[in-house]
N, C-alpha and C positions, 0 to 999 in steps of 0.2 A: 504494500500500500504506500503510495507516495507520501512524503513528509507533509506537503501542503494539504492533502486531504485529511491527514491525522490532526493537524492544527485546527482545521475548520470544525472537525467533529468535537474537539475539546472546548470550543468556545461556548459560553453560556450567554444568553440574551437576558438582560435584566433591565429594570426601569429604576433610575435613580433620580429622585426629585423631578419626576415627569419626563425625563430624557431617557430614551431607549439606547442602551449601550451593549456592546459585546465585550466579554472579558474571559480570560483564561484562568482567572483566580478561582480557587476552590473555597477560600476562607473569607468571610465577611469583613473582618477587621483589616486584613491586608488589602482588600479591594477598596474599602473606605479610606484607608491611609493613602493609597496610591492616588485616589481621586481628591485628596486634600480636604477630606470631610471630618478629620479627627482632631482638629485644632480647637483648643479651648473647651468650653462647656457645650455639649451636644446631646441630643436624644435620637435614637434610631427606632424606626417602626418598619416592620416587614409584614406586608399583606394585612395591614390594619392592626397588628399586634406590637405593642411596645416591647423592645428587647433590652433587658438589663445590660449595662456595660460589661458586667462580669461574664456575660454569655457571648459577647461579640466574637471573641477568638475561638469559641467552640461552635459557632454557627457556620454551616456550609452554605455556599451559594448554589442555587438551582435555577434552571431555565424558568423564565417568566416571573421571577420574584419582583415584587413591587417594593422598593426601598425608599423610605422618606427619612431624610436627616434634617433635624431642626437645630440650628445654632443659636445659643443664648447670647444676647447682646445686652451688655450692661450700660448704664448711663446714669447721669445724675443731674 
């Protein structure tokens, strides 16, 4: 099987904050870190369910996941 075909089969299609993306990541935390979504205070929801930060590194990415990341912004 050609290498290019293998790479295509390993890509997952996910939605991050309304944008459809393809990724080869298997791990949610690594994916979010690569996308610049883990800075400061943030919350993550997958398919409408809030995911505790302690579970982000244990959560696998799957095709068609809908991921929402909310960044907390402070001010005064």
